[in-house]
Steps between C-alpha positions, in 0.01 A plus 500: 500500500540331161241269340576127563371202303434172692414136432262323740695193612288358766145568644486398877174576677469879547849568360682490162869458441611730227839512338622801311691492165811573706441181710377672820232316688209687663218341704180707446154478656258377225252779592732749338521307177254458217240226552580333173862400579624144488839339524703627203309825463704818424440811707619860468539694815498885482375779737428224765253320265530161341349442149487180299701509174 
């Protein structure tokens, strides 16, 4: 799997809506994401791990 960069579009309770640079939406449990995220944060996904960029 190739690395993907996302933007956090919306935080909704225990979930975050992410949109990739290619426009693909992905709903992800916040427990899988860094604690410091907020709407507008940029994330990098690689090897099943999200990191803040």
